[in-house]
C-alpha positions in Angstrom: 0.0 0.0 0.0 1.6 3.3 -1.0 2.0 6.2 1.4 -0.7 8.8 1.1 -1.2 10.5 4.5 1.1 10.5 7.5 -0.1 7.9 10.0 -0.7 8.9 13.6 -0.5 5.5 15.2 1.7 2.4 14.5 0.5 -0.7 16.3 3.1 -3.5 16.9 1.8 -6.9 16.0 4.0 -10.0 16.8 4.5 -11.9 13.5 4.4 -15.3 15.3 0.9 -14.7 16.7 -1.7 -15.8 14.2 -4.5 -14.7 16.5 -3.2 -11.1 16.7 -2.5 -10.9 13.0 -6.0 -11.9 12.2 -7.5 -9.1 14.3 -4.8 -6.4 13.8 -6.4 -4.5 10.9 -9.6 -4.0 12.9 -7.9 -2.2 15.8 -8.1 1.3 14.4 -4.4 2.0 13.9 -3.3 4.0 10.8 -0.4 1.6 10.4 0.6 -1.9 11.6 4.2 -2.9 12.3 4.4 -6.6 11.7 7.2 -7.5 14.0 9.9 -10.0 13.2 12.3 -8.5 15.7 12.1 -8.1 19.5 8.6 -9.6 20.0 9.6 -12.9 18.4 12.2 -15.1 20.2 15.1 -16.4 18.2 13.9 -20.0 17.9 10.5 -18.8 16.6 11.7 -16.4 13.9 11.7 -18.8 11.0 8.2 -19.9 11.8 7.2 -16.3 12.2 8.5 -15.5 8.7 6.4 -18.4 7.2 3.3 -17.4 9.2 3.6 -13.7 8.1 4.3 -14.6 4.5 1.2 -16.7 4.4 -0.9 -14.0 6.1 0.2 -11.4 3.6 -0.6 -13.8 0.7 -4.1 -14.3 2.1 -4.8 -10.7 3.0 -6.8 -8.2 1.0 -6.4 -4.5 1.4 -6.3 -4.1 5.2 -7.3 -0.4 5.1 -4.1 0.7 6.8 -0.4 0.8 6.1 1.6 -2.4 6.7 5.2 -2.2 7.8 7.5 -5.1 8.6 10.1 -4.6 11.4 13.1 -6.6 10.3 16.2 -7.9 12.1 19.2 -6.0 11.1 21.4 -9.1 11.1 18.9 -11.0 9.1 17.7 -8.2 6.8 18.0 -10.2 3.6 16.1 -13.2 5.0 13.3 -11.0 6.5 12.9 -8.9 3.4 12.7 -11.9 1.1 10.2 -13.6 3.3 7.9 -10.7 4.2 8.1 -7.8 1.7 5.2 -8.2 -0.8 3.2 -5.6 -2.9 0.9 -5.2 0.1 3.7 -3.9 2.3 4.3 -0.1 2.6 7.8 -0.4 4.0 10.2 -1.8 6.5 11.1 -0.6 10.0 14.8 -0.8 10.6 15.8 -1.1 14.2 19.2 0.2 15.5 19.4 2.2 12.2 22.8 3.4 11.1 23.9 4.6 7.6 25.7 1.4 6.6 22.7 -0.8 7.5 20.3 1.5 5.6 22.5 1.4 2.5 22.3 -2.4 2.7 18.6 -2.4 3.2 18.2 -0.1 0.2 20.1 -2.6 -2.0 18.0 -5.5 -0.7 14.7 -3.6 -1.3 15.7 -2.7 -4.8 16.3 -6.3 -5.6 13.0 -7.4 -3.9 11.1 -4.7 -5.8 12.3 -6.2 -9.1 11.3 -9.7 -7.9 7.7 -8.8 -6.9 7.2 -6.3 -9.8 6.6 -3.1 -8.0 7.9 0.4 -8.9 11.5 1.0 -8.0 11.7 3.0 -4.7 8.1 2.3 -3.8 9.0 0.3 -0.6 9.9 2.8 2.0 12.0 2.7 5.2 11.3 3.9 8.8 14.7 3.9 10.6 14.6 3.7 14.4 17.3 5.6 16.3 18.3 3.1 19.1 22.1 3.4 19.3 24.7 6.0 20.1 26.2 5.7 16.6 22.7 6.0 15.1 22.1 9.2 17.1 25.4 10.7 16.1 24.5 10.0 12.5 20.9 11.0 12.7 21.1 13.6 10.0 22.6 11.0 7.6 20.0 8.5 8.7 17.1 10.9 8.0 18.6 11.7 4.5 19.2 8.1 3.5 17.3 6.6 0.5 13.7 5.6 1.0 13.3 7.2 4.4 9.7 8.2 5.1 10.2 9.3 8.7 12.3 8.5 11.7 11.4 6.6 14.8 12.9 6.7 18.3 13.5 3.7 20.5 14.3 5.2 23.9 14.7 1.9 25.9 17.4 0.6 23.7 19.0 4.0 23.2 19.0 4.7 26.9 20.7 1.3 27.6 23.3 2.0 25.0 24.0 5.4 26.5 24.1 4.1 30.0 21.2 6.4 31.2 19.7 5.3 34.5 15.9 5.4 34.3 15.8 8.3 31.9 12.8 10.6 32.0 11.5 13.4 29.8 14.2 15.8 31.1 17.1 13.5 30.2 15.5 12.5 26.8 14.6 16.0 25.7 17.9 16.8 23.9 17.7 13.4 22.1 14.1 13.9 21.0 14.9 17.4 19.7 17.8 16.0 17.6 15.4 13.6 15.9 12.9 16.3 15.2 15.5 18.6 13.8 17.0 15.9 11.6 13.6 15.1 10.3 12.8 18.7 9.4 16.2 19.2 7.7 15.7 16.1 5.6 12.1 17.1 4.8 10.7 13.8 5.9 7.4 13.5 7.8 7.7 14.5 11.4 9.0 11.6 13.5 7.3 8.8 15.4 7.4 8.9 19.1 8.5 6.0 21.3 6.3 3.4 22.8 4.8 3.7 26.3 5.2 0.3 27.8 2.5 0.8 30.5 -0.5 0.2 28.3 -2.9 0.4 31.3 -2.1 4.1 32.1 -4.0 5.8 29.3 -4.1 9.1 31.1 -0.4 9.1 31.3 -0.2 8.1 27.7 -2.3 11.0 26.7 -0.1 13.4 28.7 3.2 12.1 27.4 1.8 12.0 23.8 0.7 15.7 24.1 4.3 16.5 25.2 5.6 14.7 22.1 3.2 16.6 19.9 4.4 19.9 21.4 8.0 18.9 20.7 7.4 18.2 17.0 6.4 14.5 16.8 3.3 13.7 14.8 2.8 9.9 15.5 3.6 7.3 18.1 4.0 3.5 18.3 1.6 1.4 20.4 2.1 -2.1 21.9 -1.6 -2.6 22.8 -4.8 -1.8 20.9 -6.1 0.2 23.9 -3.4 2.8 23.2 -4.4 3.4 19.6 -7.5 5.7 20.2 -5.6 7.9 22.6 -2.7 8.3 20.2 -5.0 9.0 17.2 -7.0 11.6 19.2 -3.9 13.5 20.4 -2.5 13.7 16.9 -5.8 14.8 15.3 -6.4 18.5 15.4 -9.6 19.4 17.2 -12.4 21.4 15.6 -11.4 24.4 17.7 -7.8 24.1 16.5 -8.9 23.8 12.9 -11.1 26.8 13.2 -8.3 28.9 14.7 -5.8 27.8 12.1 -8.2 28.6 9.3 -8.8 32.1 10.8 -5.1 32.8 11.1 -4.4 31.8 7.5 -7.4 33.8 6.2 -6.4 36.9 8.3 -2.9 37.0 6.8 -4.2 36.4 3.3 -6.6 39.4 3.7 -3.7 41.5 5.0 -1.5 40.6 2.1 -4.2 41.5 -0.4 -4.3 45.0 1.2 -0.5 45.3 0.9 0.6 44.3 4.4 2.8 41.4 5.4 1.2 41.0 8.9 -2.2 40.9 10.4 -3.6 41.3 13.9 -5.7 38.4 15.2 -8.9 38.7 17.2 -6.9 38.2 20.4 -4.5 41.0 19.5 -1.6 38.8 18.5 0.5 39.5 15.4 0.1 37.1 12.5 3.0 36.8 10.1 4.2 34.2 7.6 5.7 32.0 10.3 2.5 31.9 12.4 0.5 31.2 9.2 2.9 28.3 8.3 2.2 26.6 11.6 -1.5 27.1 11.1 -1.2 25.6 7.6 0.5 22.5 9.1 -2.6 22.0 11.4 -4.9 22.3 8.4 -2.8 19.8 6.4 -2.9 17.3 9.2 -6.7 17.7 9.5 -7.0 17.2 5.7 -4.8 14.1 5.9 -7.0 12.5 8.6 -10.2 13.4 6.7 -8.9 11.5 3.6 -7.6 8.6 5.8 -11.1 8.4 7.4 -12.8 8.1 4.1 -10.4 5.3 3.0 -11.2 3.3 6.1 
């Protein structure tokens, strides 16, 4: 399925669980991450590849994007087994430039095998290592990258951070947001909240990610999906305000001025209007996505 609108939610689905695969497309997520990596133990990986390949062959259009999280050390095996025309792209854990170059080569070969347009299968690299973080600009600019992800548990362990919280992680999150903006990818995907029972906490932490420049988040449980979707969907009030800002500046420009004054007395210039236009673009994306589902 080709990319058309930026997903808000990515639900992890273990590829060795037939029962979860069968229900995954009905959970309301904009995208599924069919996981061959951490959620599948080593001895079960070959069976998971076979199960996932069979599920993909038997599936119709699921109404959401399908991503496959591969194992970096087994990228060729995973891509050969699980990348089909139904797949939007691959999630690359512990992403670094050399690994992404190899994945690009493997995907180009796989595209020829399955008869899809060159470059159509995309990549979502996850920053999970110190070397990946140091190379985040190169990672974001690598071929096929749709947007970046952030794996804070693995990254925290690699950096030796003891129980890192938002304060300790803020500089890292900002680096990922900046690299995404500089590479003109979609805004990045926020890290998973492992406490799927604390939905109030999930909402608070997701709103903090939204304020920081993230526009999506991964989920490990279906209960998290509605919360994530809600936070990353502009409200009617936000849409109305954004439209008012854009229209006010347009009217000012028609009268020969580069700025306008809003109803609340604040100045509206091109930068303010640009932020408002981003809100309207997200609202439009979600409207189109809703019609597809």
